[in-house]
C-alpha positions as a printed Julia matrix, in Angstrom:
332×3 Matrix{Float64}:
 -53.62  173.33  184.77
 -54.14  169.65  184.39
 -56.2   168.19  181.38
 -59.26  166.09  181.85
 -60.22  163.89  178.96
 -63.75  162.46  178.57
 -62.71  159.54  176.66
 -64.57  158.07  173.69
 -66.2   154.95  175.15
 -69.69  154.18  176.5
 -69.26  151.46  179.07
 -71.44  148.85  180.83
 -70.46  147.54  184.13
 -71.59  143.84  184.58
 -71.1   140.92  186.82
 -70.82  137.16  185.98
 -71.42  134.73  188.94
 -68.69  132.09  189.6
 -71.11  129.23  188.69
 -71.9   130.89  185.56
 -68.6   131.59  184.11
 -68.64  128.56  181.86
 -71.58  130.02  179.99
 -69.14  132.96  178.88
 -65.87  131.2   178.05
 -66.38  131.7   174.38
 -67.22  135.46  174.31
 -64.46  136.06  176.97
 -61.75  134.29  175.04
 -62.83  136.22  172.02
 -62.54  139.54  173.78
 -59.11  138.72  175.46
 -57.17  136.84  172.59
 -59.17  137.57  169.35
 -58.79  141.36  169.05
 -59.07  141.37  165.42
 -62.49  139.5   165.59
 -64.27  141.95  168.01
 -64.52  145.9   167.84
 -64.44  146.07  171.49
 -61.75  148.8   172.57
 -62.32  148.85  176.25
 -62.38  145.54  178.28
 -61.73  144.75  181.97
 -62.21  141.59  183.84
 -61.67  141.26  187.72
 -62.14  138.28  189.6
 -62.88  138.47  193.26
 -64.21  135.73  195.64
 -67.55  136.84  194.94
 -68.01  136.97  191.13
 -66.31  138.34  188.04
 -66.7   142.13  187.03
 -66.62  142.84  183.52
 -66.39  146.57  182.47
 -66.66  146.85  178.66
 -67.79  149.2   175.97
 -70.94  148.58  173.9
 -69.2   146.5   171.15
 -67.83  144.17  173.77
 -71.15  144.29  175.72
 -72.98  142.85  172.43
 -70.81  139.71  172.81
 -72.35  138.72  176.23
 -75.72  136.98  176.05
 -78.29  137.67  178.47
 -78.39  135.13  181.27
 -79.28  134.55  184.68
 -75.75  134.45  185.47
 -75.06  137.9   184.29
 -75.94  140.94  186.13
 -75.88  144.45  184.37
 -75.64  147.86  186.15
 -78.46  149.8   184.27
 -76.21  152.95  183.57
 -74.0   153.81  180.7
 -70.66  155.05  182.28
 -68.04  157.27  180.71
 -64.41  157.02  181.46
 -62.41  160.19  182.52
 -58.75  160.53  182.4
 -56.41  163.04  184.0
 -53.47  163.93  181.72
 -50.75  166.3   182.87
 -50.01  168.62  180.12
 -46.47  168.87  180.63
 -46.23  172.09  182.81
 -47.26  170.63  185.97
 -44.64  170.42  188.5
 -45.63  168.29  191.34
 -43.91  167.71  194.68
 -45.9   164.42  195.18
 -44.01  161.29  194.19
 -47.12  159.26  194.55
 -48.78  157.63  191.58
 -52.3   156.26  190.97
 -55.69  157.48  192.56
 -53.6   159.57  195.19
 -52.66  162.06  192.62
 -56.39  162.85  191.74
 -57.92  162.4   195.05
 -58.06  166.02  195.98
 -58.7   167.49  192.45
 -61.26  164.9   191.11
 -62.39  162.41  193.61
 -63.21  164.66  196.72
 -64.98  167.47  194.38
 -67.14  164.83  192.8
 -68.17  163.21  196.24
 -69.2   166.53  197.6
 -71.44  166.92  194.49
 -72.99  163.38  195.19
 -71.49  162.0   191.93
 -70.85  158.35  192.4
 -67.55  157.26  190.66
 -66.33  153.63  189.84
 -62.56  153.54  189.71
 -60.26  151.41  187.37
 -56.57  151.84  187.93
 -54.35  150.07  185.27
 -50.67  149.8   184.93
 -50.78  152.71  182.57
 -53.17  155.06  184.17
 -56.45  155.69  186.26
 -59.78  155.88  184.68
 -62.57  157.58  186.78
 -65.84  156.29  185.43
 -69.01  158.44  185.96
 -72.47  157.98  184.86
 -73.35  159.62  181.45
 -76.19  161.35  183.26
 -73.93  163.0   185.6
 -71.63  164.39  183.0
 -72.85  168.03  183.02
 -72.4   168.16  186.89
 -68.95  166.49  186.62
 -67.92  169.13  184.09
 -69.39  171.92  186.0
 -67.61  170.81  189.19
 -63.98  170.31  187.74
 -64.0   173.18  185.02
 -62.18  175.41  187.42
 -59.27  172.86  188.13
 -58.97  171.44  184.62
 -58.87  172.06  180.93
 -61.58  169.64  179.68
 -61.71  167.79  176.38
 -64.14  165.31  175.01
 -62.51  162.8   172.62
 -64.46  162.19  169.44
 -63.09  159.85  166.77
 -59.64  160.4   167.84
 -59.76  164.08  168.14
 -59.77  165.98  171.49
 -62.39  168.68  171.39
 -62.46  171.32  174.19
 -65.5   171.1   176.31
 -67.6   174.41  176.31
 -68.89  174.68  179.63
 -72.4   175.64  178.66
 -74.62  176.82  181.57
 -74.77  173.55  183.51
 -74.25  175.04  186.81
 -78.06  174.53  187.7
 -77.43  170.78  188.19
 -74.95  171.7   190.89
 -76.04  171.1   194.64
 -77.24  174.44  195.91
 -74.55  174.15  198.48
 -71.42  172.2   197.42
 -70.19  171.78  200.92
 -73.32  170.14  201.92
 -72.25  167.14  204.26
 -72.85  163.73  202.82
 -73.7   161.27  205.76
 -70.73  158.9   205.04
 -71.07  155.33  205.87
 -67.69  154.09  207.13
 -67.25  150.78  205.55
 -65.09  148.0   207.14
 -61.88  147.08  205.54
 -60.03  143.83  205.2
 -56.41  143.52  204.58
 -55.6   140.18  203.39
 -51.98  138.79  203.5
 -51.21  138.36  199.69
 -48.75  140.51  198.07
 -49.84  141.88  194.77
 -48.01  142.79  191.51
 -49.16  145.42  189.05
 -47.99  144.54  185.53
 -48.11  144.9   181.8
 -47.48  142.93  178.76
 -46.84  143.54  175.16
 -49.98  142.54  173.38
 -48.13  140.83  170.79
 -46.99  138.32  173.25
 -50.36  137.74  174.54
 -50.5   134.26  172.58
 -47.66  132.94  174.32
 -49.22  133.15  177.8
 -52.49  132.26  176.74
 -52.68  128.86  178.22
 -51.51  130.29  181.52
 -54.02  133.14  181.42
 -56.76  130.75  180.46
 -55.77  128.61  183.4
 -55.53  131.47  185.88
 -59.04  132.66  184.83
 -61.02  129.68  184.13
 -59.44  126.84  186.29
 -58.02  128.25  189.38
 -61.03  128.2   191.46
 -60.31  124.38  192.27
 -58.91  124.14  195.6
 -55.16  122.99  195.8
 -54.73  120.14  198.02
 -51.31  121.14  199.17
 -52.26  124.66  200.38
 -50.36  125.67  203.52
 -52.59  126.97  206.29
 -51.32  130.46  205.83
 -53.13  130.92  202.39
 -56.61  130.57  204.31
 -56.73  134.14  204.7
 -55.63  135.23  201.25
 -58.06  136.31  198.81
 -58.74  135.46  195.18
 -58.21  138.72  193.17
 -57.01  138.9   189.52
 -57.57  141.8   187.24
 -56.97  141.88  183.25
 -57.65  144.86  181.24
 -57.2   145.48  177.58
 -57.88  149.22  176.83
 -57.17  150.86  173.57
 -54.21  148.4   173.05
 -52.81  148.54  176.35
 -52.83  145.39  178.62
 -52.75  145.69  182.36
 -52.68  142.76  184.92
 -52.95  142.71  188.64
 -52.32  139.34  190.38
 -51.01  138.0   193.62
 -47.42  136.79  193.72
 -48.84  133.15  193.8
 -50.33  133.69  190.52
 -47.41  135.51  189.17
 -45.12  132.66  189.53
 -47.08  130.57  187.0
 -46.21  133.25  184.2
 -42.85  133.37  182.17
 -40.93  136.1   184.19
 -39.42  137.51  180.95
 -42.88  138.5   179.21
 -44.58  140.32  182.22
 -42.95  143.74  182.93
 -43.41  145.84  186.04
 -42.24  149.46  187.02
 -38.48  149.65  187.46
 -38.71  149.26  191.36
 -40.81  146.12  190.86
 -42.46  146.7   194.12
 -44.95  144.49  195.77
 -48.4   145.77  196.77
 -50.88  145.03  199.65
 -54.6   145.17  199.42
 -57.24  147.17  201.42
 -60.59  145.64  200.44
 -63.56  148.19  201.16
 -66.93  146.94  202.15
 -68.61  144.41  204.54
 -71.94  144.12  202.48
 -71.74  144.56  198.7
 -71.57  148.37  198.26
 -73.91  149.09  195.35
 -73.26  151.8   192.92
 -75.27  154.74  194.25
 -73.38  155.55  197.45
 -70.98  158.46  196.93
 -67.7   159.2   198.74
 -66.72  155.48  199.11
 -63.32  156.14  197.09
 -62.8   159.58  198.64
 -62.78  158.18  202.33
 -59.82  155.83  201.16
 -57.99  158.3   198.58
 -58.18  161.28  200.91
 -56.08  159.76  203.89
 -53.62  158.23  201.36
 -53.26  161.74  199.65
 -52.75  163.21  203.02
 -49.9   160.66  203.57
 -48.61  160.87  199.93
 -48.98  157.25  199.59
 -49.43  155.75  196.15
 -52.49  153.69  195.28
 -54.08  151.86  192.69
 -57.88  151.66  193.04
 -60.17  149.0   191.39
 -63.81  148.93  192.01
 -65.77  145.9   191.34
 -69.33  144.82  191.17
 -69.57  144.03  195.03
 -66.45  145.66  196.56
 -63.59  148.25  196.19
 -60.06  147.49  196.42
 -57.19  149.86  196.78
 -53.63  148.63  196.48
 -50.83  150.28  198.42
 -47.12  149.68  198.6
 -46.16  146.79  200.79
 -43.89  149.06  202.76
 -46.61  151.43  203.63
 -49.26  149.03  204.95
 -48.55  149.63  208.42
 -49.0   153.38  208.19
 -51.97  152.86  205.9
 -53.82  150.82  208.72
 -52.99  153.49  211.34
 -54.42  156.16  208.97
 -57.52  154.17  208.12
 -58.16  153.67  212.03
 -57.66  157.23  212.83
 -60.05  158.34  210.01
 -62.57  155.66  211.22
 -62.34  157.11  214.81
 -62.67  160.68  213.38
 -65.66  159.81  211.48
 -67.37  157.92  214.47
 -67.03  161.08  216.62
 -68.44  163.55  213.79
């Protein structure tokens, strides 16, 4: 049996417009670089072509001033984390969201629970709305030992009688919208960094985050289809970075570390129109085919769209799988 931990963070999901970033430079620099000046323990910033998505705990959220440039999703979100308790022998070599697609993502989609995913170099966080927690617990209690983290202690969750919140028929079909996907040509890296070395890459990181939007004069044509995507997370003292190989070249190579294979990843971006937060099953419709094919995937939800990263060598088979999945959905 695996363990599911409900982490001791209450999170807000927000978005800063590209044009409004300059109004938030000070709090962002404080949250990224001055950890001893803030009590924020969960911070994630992801830049996409549309905006910047910020996921942060209540202490971090206090640093952000209300502004016309800041959108805030109204819910409080709780991060869940699946931990192997050591006795699990898995035949799967896949990492990331693939490992939890069938045990967590699919059952929650069936119960109409919307999830917001944040994969990092270290682990995968499944964010659920606080108001959905009882449904989450009763849906997953057969599959997992569930613990709630309270001030550093893991307390077993007693499954009180919360089943009345479950759908009368857990198998009730959801009318899935099959969202268009885009597969940009960029190659991505998923990396980490010792927090103590953060000051030595500070100027590069500030440059990439705050100044890289200006178009480069010498961009070759092939970059036109590339997509701007950069993610930085500092969660409970661990740093995770996702960037394309172009951005990676700006950083000193001896400070960033990646998995031993050092593999490159390709992105599948999900959504034609902004996805919103209420639709269920978006993560499932991508993670399920990947799990069937035992293909690793990192998954990062943002304010507007979702993003799955798959190993570069698997991108052709992933495209085939998703097309097949779309055809099946169309004939249902």
